[in-house]
N, C-alpha and C positions, 0 to 999 in steps of 0.2 A: 779205608780210604786208600792204602798200599795194595788191598786186592783189587778195587778199581781201577787203578793205575795200571796195575801188573795185564788186568782184561782188556781194557783199552788199547794198550800198548800191543798185548797180543794180538786182538783183533785188526790193527793198522796193520800190521806185519802181514797178517794173511789176507788184507785188502788190496795188496801191493800186486795181487797175481789175479784177482777178479775183480781189479775197478770197473771194466767194462761192464760188467753185470749190474753195477749201480750206478751208472753215468747221470743219471736224471738228480740224484740226490743233492749233488751240491748245487745245483741248478736253484732250486725248490728255495733252498738254503741264502742263496744269492738273491732271491727274487723278494723274499720275506725281509732280508737286512736292508736291501734298496727300497722297499714300503715302509719299513720304521723308519729311517732315514726322512722320508718324503712325509712322513707322517698319515698314508695314506690307510685310511682304516680297512676299507672294502679290500683293497689288494691284500694286507696284512690276513685278513679272516681268509681271504681268498685261498691261502696257501698252505689251508688247515683242510683236514677231511671233514667231513661233516659232525663225524663224532669223536673227532679228537679231544685230546686233554690235555689241559695245561696246569702244571705242580707252579708254584711258586711259595716261599715262606710271606709273601704278603698276603694270601688270604686263607684261609682252613677247607681243604678240600679241593677238586679239581675244577676248572672253566670247559665246560664242555662246548664243543660247536660253536660255529659262526657268532651264534648269539652271545656266548660266552666272552669270547675273543674281543667282539666289538665291543662289547659292554667295560672289559678291562682299558683294553687302547684307548677309549674314547675318555675316561676315567684321568687315564697315564696322562695323556694329551691334553685336557683340561687344565688337572693342576698344575704341567710342567711343559707348558707350551713350548718352550727351549729345549728340549729334551734331545741327546745326541746320540748319536753309538757309533763306536769306531772297533772294529772287530780285530782282533790280536791274534788269533788262531785258530784254523779251523781242521778238527783231525777226519776225516771221512772214513769209519769202520764199516762201509756196506749200507745197512741201512740204518744205523746208529752214528749222526754225528754231533762233534762234541763241537761248540762254537765256545771260544771266550773272547770277551768285550769288554769295553769300557762305556757306561753310559753317564752323560753330565748334563745338569740340570736346575733350575732355580723353580722352587716350589712358590711358584709365583699365586697359585689361587688353590688355597688346600682346599679339602674336602670339609664338609661339615663339622666332622667329630676329629678332626686336626687342632690343635693347639694352635692360637694365634702367633706365639712367640718363633712355630716354623716359619712362616709367611714372610718370603722373600731371601731365603736360605738355599743357597748354592750348595750342591753334591754333586760326588764324583764317586762311582759304584765301580769295581768289578766284579762282573758276573761270569757265569758259566753256564752253560743251557746244553742240555742232551736233546737231540731231537731224535725219533723215529722217524723216517720215511718208506711210505710205500705208495706205489704207483705215482709218483710225482706230487705226492700231498703230506704234510705232518700228519701223523696221526698220533704220537705224541710227543710233549715237551714237558723236561724239567727245568727248573732255574734256579740256581743258588747264586747268594750273595749276601755281604757281612750286614746284618741287620744292625748291628753294634755302631759299624762304623757312618751308617745313614744315620742312626739314631745323633752320635757324635756331631756330625756336619751340621746336622739342621738345628743343635742348641740343646737337645733333651735332657744333655746335664750337668748342664750351664743352672738347670731350674732348682729353686730350694723350698 
């Protein structure tokens, strides 16, 4: 973790002198989060390259391309229709963009395998996403969040 922080810090410092070469990167991230806030699945998918890969602790392996991204966000917005996003910090390190943000929502329509006791539970999660952007499109995204915090908030640990 310390090595990653040092790398990102150095990359951010190096980026200060070369930010003009990567001026498009923050714009695609801004558009991506505006689409997330509006639950605009088509615009979300459009912010990714056709062969983009997205990784999350929510699933095994990567979701790939527009079809994978569309499937994920269709599920998220269906299960948590009041899902909100608030960006806390963006670090632009050239093609690498790190975004720290918070999501809030109520698990109103849990998916088929989700236990009934989770229905109606509110949750707040701190996320960190690392994006790689080339030619104005996201080519890779890796998300991190505390799954234990989510399970605690939706009552998983209250079950006996």
